[in-house]
C-alpha positions as CSV (number, residue, x, y, z in Angstrom):
1,M,-14.5,24.6,-23.7
2,L,-16.1,22.8,-20.6
3,R,-18.9,25.1,-19.3
4,I,-20.5,24.4,-15.9
5,G,-23.2,26.1,-13.9
6,M,-23.0,26.1,-10.2
7,L,-25.7,27.2,-7.6
8,T,-26.3,26.5,-4.2
9,S,-30.1,26.4,-3.1
10,G,-32.2,26.2,0.2
11,G,-30.8,27.1,3.6
12,D,-27.2,28.0,3.9
13,C,-24.6,26.1,6.0
14,Q,-21.2,25.8,6.8
15,A,-18.8,24.2,4.0
16,L,-20.9,25.3,1.0
17,N,-17.8,27.2,-0.3
18,A,-15.5,24.6,0.7
19,A,-17.5,22.0,-1.5
20,M,-17.7,24.5,-4.6
21,R,-14.0,24.8,-4.3
22,G,-13.4,21.3,-4.2
23,V,-15.4,21.0,-7.3
24,V,-13.5,23.7,-9.2
25,K,-10.1,22.7,-8.0
26,G,-10.6,18.9,-9.3
27,L,-11.9,20.4,-12.7
28,Y,-8.8,22.6,-13.2
29,A,-6.4,19.9,-12.0
30,K,-7.4,18.0,-15.2
31,R,-8.6,20.6,-17.6
32,K,-7.7,24.1,-18.1
33,D,-10.6,25.2,-20.7
34,V,-13.2,25.4,-17.9
35,E,-15.8,28.2,-17.4
36,I,-17.8,28.5,-14.4
37,Y,-21.2,30.0,-14.5
38,G,-22.0,30.8,-10.8
39,F,-25.9,31.4,-10.4
40,L,-26.8,33.8,-7.9
41,D,-29.6,33.1,-5.2
42,G,-29.9,29.5,-6.0
43,Y,-32.6,28.4,-8.5
44,K,-33.7,31.9,-9.1
45,G,-30.6,32.9,-10.6
46,L,-30.9,29.7,-13.1
47,M,-34.7,30.9,-13.8
48,Y,-33.8,34.4,-14.5
49,S,-30.3,34.2,-16.0
50,K,-28.4,35.9,-13.1
51,F,-24.9,34.8,-12.9
52,N,-21.3,35.5,-12.6
53,V,-18.8,34.0,-15.1
54,M,-15.9,32.6,-12.8
55,G,-12.4,31.1,-12.9
56,A,-10.2,29.3,-10.6
57,K,-9.3,32.4,-8.8
58,D,-12.8,33.3,-7.7
59,F,-12.7,30.2,-5.5
60,R,-9.3,30.7,-3.7
61,G,-9.3,31.5,0.0
62,I,-12.9,30.1,0.5
63,L,-12.3,26.8,2.3
64,N,-12.8,28.1,5.8
65,K,-15.5,30.6,4.6
66,G,-19.0,30.2,5.9
67,G,-22.2,30.9,4.2
68,T,-21.9,30.7,0.4
69,I,-20.2,33.2,-1.8
70,L,-23.2,32.8,-4.6
71,G,-26.1,33.5,-2.3
72,T,-29.0,31.2,-2.0
73,S,-32.8,31.2,-1.6
74,R,-35.6,28.8,-1.0
75,Q,-37.8,27.8,-4.2
76,P,-40.1,25.2,-2.7
77,F,-40.6,22.1,-5.1
78,K,-44.2,22.1,-4.8
79,L,-44.3,25.5,-6.4
80,M,-42.0,24.7,-9.2
81,R,-44.7,24.0,-11.7
82,T,-46.8,27.0,-10.6
83,P,-46.0,29.9,-12.8
84,D,-44.0,33.0,-11.9
85,D,-45.5,36.7,-11.3
86,K,-45.3,37.0,-15.2
87,G,-47.0,33.7,-15.8
88,N,-43.6,32.0,-16.9
89,D,-43.0,28.2,-16.4
90,K,-40.1,27.9,-13.9
91,V,-38.8,24.7,-15.0
92,E,-38.7,26.2,-18.7
93,L,-37.2,29.2,-17.6
94,M,-34.4,27.1,-16.0
95,K,-34.0,24.8,-19.0
96,H,-33.8,27.9,-21.4
97,T,-30.9,29.5,-19.4
98,Y,-29.0,26.1,-19.4
99,H,-29.2,25.8,-22.9
100,K,-28.7,29.5,-23.8
101,L,-25.3,29.3,-22.0
102,N,-24.5,25.9,-23.7
103,L,-23.8,24.3,-20.4
104,D,-22.1,20.8,-20.2
105,C,-23.4,20.3,-16.4
106,L,-25.2,21.9,-13.7
107,V,-23.6,21.3,-10.4
108,V,-26.4,21.8,-7.5
109,L,-25.5,22.0,-3.7
110,G,-28.5,21.4,-1.7
111,G,-30.7,19.4,0.9
112,N,-34.0,17.5,0.5
113,G,-36.0,20.2,-1.7
114,T,-33.3,21.1,-3.6
115,H,-32.5,17.5,-4.9
116,K,-36.0,17.0,-5.4
117,T,-35.7,19.9,-8.1
118,A,-32.3,18.8,-9.3
119,N,-33.9,15.3,-10.0
120,L,-36.8,16.9,-12.0
121,L,-34.2,19.1,-14.0
122,R,-32.5,15.6,-14.9
123,E,-35.9,14.1,-15.9
124,E,-36.0,17.0,-18.4
125,G,-33.0,16.3,-19.7
126,L,-30.3,18.4,-18.2
127,N,-26.9,17.1,-17.1
128,V,-26.9,17.6,-13.4
129,V,-24.7,16.5,-10.7
130,T,-25.2,17.1,-7.0
131,L,-23.8,17.5,-3.5
132,P,-25.5,16.7,0.0
133,K,-25.7,19.9,2.0
134,T,-27.7,20.3,5.0
135,I,-27.2,20.8,8.7
136,D,-29.9,18.5,9.4
137,N,-28.2,15.2,8.0
138,D,-31.4,14.1,6.7
139,L,-30.7,13.5,3.1
140,Y,-31.5,10.2,2.0
141,G,-28.6,8.1,0.4
142,T,-25.6,9.5,2.3
143,E,-24.6,8.7,5.7
144,M,-23.5,12.4,6.2
145,T,-24.1,15.8,4.8
146,F,-21.5,18.6,5.1
147,G,-22.7,21.3,7.4
148,F,-24.1,18.9,10.2
149,Q,-20.9,18.5,12.1
150,S,-20.4,22.3,12.2
151,A,-23.8,22.6,13.3
152,V,-23.6,20.0,16.0
153,D,-20.4,21.9,17.2
154,V,-22.3,25.3,17.5
155,A,-25.2,23.7,19.4
156,T,-22.9,21.7,21.9
157,E,-20.9,24.8,22.8
158,Y,-24.1,26.7,23.1
159,I,-25.5,24.2,25.5
160,D,-22.2,23.7,27.4
161,R,-22.5,27.5,28.1
162,I,-26.1,26.9,29.3
163,H,-24.8,24.4,32.0
164,T,-22.9,26.7,34.1
165,T,-25.8,29.3,34.3
166,A,-28.3,26.5,35.0
167,S,-26.3,25.3,37.8
168,S,-25.6,28.4,39.2
169,H,-29.4,29.3,39.4
170,S,-30.6,25.7,40.0
171,R,-33.0,26.0,36.9
172,V,-34.2,23.6,34.2
173,F,-33.1,24.9,30.9
174,I,-34.8,23.7,27.6
175,V,-32.4,24.7,24.7
176,E,-34.4,24.3,21.1
177,V,-32.1,23.0,18.4
178,M,-32.7,23.1,14.8
179,G,-34.6,20.2,13.0
180,H,-38.3,20.3,12.2
181,K,-38.7,16.9,10.8
182,V,-35.7,14.9,11.9
183,G,-33.5,15.0,15.1
184,W,-30.0,14.2,14.1
185,V,-28.6,17.8,15.4
186,T,-30.3,17.5,18.7
187,L,-29.3,14.0,19.2
188,Y,-25.7,14.4,18.5
189,A,-25.4,17.7,20.1
190,G,-27.3,16.5,23.3
191,I,-25.2,13.6,23.8
192,A,-22.0,15.7,23.2
193,S,-23.0,18.5,25.5
194,G,-24.2,16.1,28.3
195,S,-28.0,16.9,28.3
196,D,-30.1,15.0,30.7
197,I,-33.2,14.8,28.3
198,I,-33.3,14.7,24.5
199,L,-36.5,15.3,22.6
200,L,-36.9,14.2,18.8
201,P,-39.4,14.3,16.3
202,E,-39.1,10.8,15.8
203,I,-39.8,9.7,19.4
204,P,-43.2,11.5,20.5
205,Y,-42.5,12.7,24.3
206,D,-44.8,11.7,27.3
207,I,-45.1,15.0,29.4
208,D,-45.3,12.8,32.7
209,A,-42.2,10.8,32.1
210,I,-39.9,14.4,31.5
211,A,-41.6,15.7,34.7
212,K,-40.7,12.5,36.6
213,A,-37.0,12.5,35.3
214,I,-36.7,16.1,36.3
215,K,-38.0,15.4,39.8
216,Q,-35.7,12.2,40.0
217,R,-32.7,14.2,39.3
218,K,-33.7,16.9,41.9
219,K,-34.2,14.2,44.4
220,S,-30.8,12.5,43.7
221,G,-29.2,15.9,44.5
222,A,-28.8,17.5,41.0
223,K,-29.1,21.3,41.0
224,F,-30.4,21.7,37.6
225,S,-31.4,19.6,34.2
226,I,-30.7,20.4,30.6
227,I,-33.4,19.4,27.9
228,A,-32.1,19.3,24.6
229,C,-35.4,19.8,22.4
230,A,-35.6,19.6,18.7
231,E,-37.9,22.2,17.1
232,G,-40.1,19.4,15.6
233,A,-40.3,17.7,19.0
234,I,-44.0,16.6,19.6
235,S,-46.0,15.0,22.4
236,K,-47.7,11.6,22.1
237,E,-51.3,13.2,22.1
238,D,-50.1,15.8,19.4
239,A,-48.7,13.0,17.2
240,K,-52.1,11.5,16.9
241,L,-53.5,14.4,15.3
242,S,-53.8,15.3,11.6
243,K,-51.7,18.2,10.3
244,K,-54.7,20.2,10.0
245,E,-55.8,19.7,13.7
246,L,-52.3,20.1,15.0
247,R,-52.1,23.5,13.2
248,A,-55.5,24.4,14.7
249,K,-54.3,23.4,18.3
250,R,-51.3,25.2,18.2
251,A,-52.9,28.4,16.9
252,A,-55.4,28.3,19.7
253,E,-52.9,27.5,22.4
254,N,-50.7,30.4,20.9
255,Y,-47.2,28.7,21.1
256,T,-44.9,29.8,18.6
257,T,-42.1,27.1,19.4
258,A,-42.0,23.6,20.6
259,S,-39.7,24.4,23.6
260,E,-42.3,27.2,24.5
261,E,-45.1,24.6,24.7
262,L,-42.9,22.2,26.6
263,A,-42.0,25.0,29.2
264,A,-45.8,25.7,29.7
265,R,-46.6,22.2,30.2
266,L,-43.8,21.3,32.6
267,A,-44.6,24.5,34.5
268,K,-48.0,22.6,35.4
269,K,-46.2,19.5,36.2
270,T,-43.2,20.5,38.3
271,D,-42.0,23.2,40.6
272,A,-38.7,24.0,38.8
273,E,-37.7,27.2,37.6
274,L,-37.9,26.9,33.9
275,R,-35.9,29.0,31.1
276,V,-36.0,28.6,27.4
277,A,-33.0,29.4,25.1
278,N,-32.8,29.2,21.4
279,P,-29.4,29.1,19.4
280,G,-31.5,29.6,16.1
281,H,-29.5,30.5,13.1
282,V,-26.3,30.9,14.9
283,Q,-26.3,26.9,14.2
284,R,-26.1,27.6,10.5
285,G,-23.4,30.4,11.0
286,G,-19.7,30.9,11.2
287,N,-16.8,29.0,9.6
288,P,-17.0,25.2,9.1
289,C,-15.3,22.8,11.3
290,A,-12.3,20.9,10.1
291,Y,-14.4,17.7,9.5
292,D,-16.7,19.5,7.3
293,R,-13.8,21.2,5.4
294,V,-12.6,17.7,4.7
295,L,-15.8,16.0,3.9
296,A,-16.8,19.0,1.6
297,T,-13.5,18.9,-0.2
298,R,-13.7,14.9,-0.9
299,L,-17.5,15.4,-2.2
300,G,-16.2,18.1,-4.4
301,A,-13.5,16.4,-5.8
302,T,-15.5,13.5,-6.6
303,A,-18.2,15.7,-8.4
304,A,-15.5,17.0,-10.5
305,Q,-14.5,13.6,-11.5
306,M,-18.3,12.8,-12.2
307,I,-18.3,15.5,-14.7
308,L,-15.2,14.8,-16.4
309,E,-16.2,11.2,-16.9
310,E,-19.7,12.5,-17.8
311,D,-21.3,10.6,-15.1
312,Y,-24.4,12.7,-14.5
313,G,-27.6,12.5,-13.0
314,K,-26.1,11.4,-9.5
315,M,-25.3,12.9,-6.0
316,A,-21.7,12.3,-4.5
317,A,-22.3,10.7,-1.2
318,V,-20.8,9.1,1.9
319,R,-21.2,5.5,3.1
320,N,-18.8,3.8,5.5
321,N,-16.3,6.6,5.1
322,E,-16.0,6.0,1.3
323,I,-17.4,8.6,-1.3
324,I,-19.7,6.9,-3.7
325,R,-22.2,8.1,-6.4
326,V,-26.0,7.7,-5.8
327,P,-28.5,7.9,-8.7
328,L,-30.7,11.1,-8.1
329,E,-34.0,9.2,-8.4
330,E,-33.0,7.1,-5.3
331,V,-32.3,10.3,-3.5
332,A,-35.2,12.8,-4.4
333,G,-38.1,13.2,-2.2
334,K,-36.7,10.9,0.8
335,L,-35.8,11.7,4.3
336,K,-33.5,9.9,6.4
337,Y,-35.0,9.7,9.8
338,V,-33.2,9.0,13.3
339,D,-34.3,5.3,14.0
340,P,-35.5,5.0,17.3
341,E,-34.0,1.7,17.8
342,S,-30.7,2.6,16.3
343,D,-27.5,1.8,18.2
344,V,-26.8,5.4,19.1
345,I,-30.2,5.8,20.9
346,V,-29.7,2.6,22.7
347,E,-26.2,3.7,23.8
348,A,-27.5,7.0,25.0
349,K,-30.1,5.4,27.1
350,L,-27.4,3.0,28.6
351,A,-25.6,6.3,29.6
352,G,-28.8,7.5,31.6
353,I,-30.2,10.0,28.9
354,N,-34.1,10.1,29.0
355,F,-36.0,10.4,25.6
356,G,-39.4,11.4,27.2
357,E,-40.3,7.9,27.3
358,K,-42.1,6.0,30.3
C-alpha cells in the first residue's frame, strides 16, 4: 500500500484543487493500492492528526473549483519551534503523525513560508514533495506558480471596470493590488489593464514624479488616470527607513494601506479628484483560469511521478515551459523579486507606463 499525506498551507488561491487532482490522478494511473491522507487546515492538521482518508473519487469534479477542499491555515515558520499552547514541539507533533500513519511521502502545496517548513521536515528525515502555490509568483526556483495567472485576470478585470467610472467622472483612481514584498501581480495586471502608473515594492516611488505624470496626462487631454499600486509599494523616503522606524512612522500618520497614504500625499501635490479602490481577497477567489488548470495539472502529475520514483525532497517547478524538479534546499527562504531592469519593465516603460520614477 502506498500511503500519501497531502496538505495545503498558507493563503488559498485558485488551482489548489486542480493540483491535488493532478497528483492523485497521476498516482492512480500507475498504481491502485494508493491511500491518501488529506490533512485538514494545513500544517495544523498534520500537527494534531486531523485528516480524512481519501481515494480517487474524492478528487473528481474539482479541476475548476477554487479554494481548497482540504482547508488551509497560516503557520508562520518563525514560530514552528515555539511550543504550542500545551507545550508541545510542533515539529515533533508533525513527525509523530507522519510515522504513526506510516506515510511513504508528504505532498505539500504552498508558497514561501510553507516551503521553509517543508524543507525543515525534509531535514528531519521525512519524505516530502512540494508544489508551488501562490498568487504572488514570488517562489524561488520556478518561473511560474499556479494561482498567479488567475489573480492577474481578476485584478485586470477589476481595473478594466474602474476605467469606465474614472473616465465618466474625470478622476484619478488608485487601485491597490495584492503583493506585500513583490509586485508581480501588480505589474502584469497593470500592463494588461492599461494602467498609466504602476507602483511596485521593488521600485520605490517619487511622489513628485507621480504628480507630474498625472498633470502631464491632464494637460495632454486625458480625462483620468489609473494607478496600479501594490500593497507593498513604498516611497523613496520610506525605503531608507528601518522596519522599526517605518512601523512607527505609519502608526503616527494613521495610514492603514499604501494606497491611502499615496492618495493623501497626492492630494497635496495635485488638484485631481482622487479615489482609492481595493479588490482585496477577490483576487484569490473564484475558479482558476484555463492556464492555471493546465499548469497545476502538469505540476501535480510530475509530483506523482516523483513519488513513484521515490525522488523526494524536491519541488515540481516550471522553467522555459518545462516541468523540472528543484531541491527544496534551493527554494526555501528565498523570494523571487521583480527585477527593475528586466525586459518586461523596460518594455512597459517604452509603452509609456510610469513607475513613479523621475
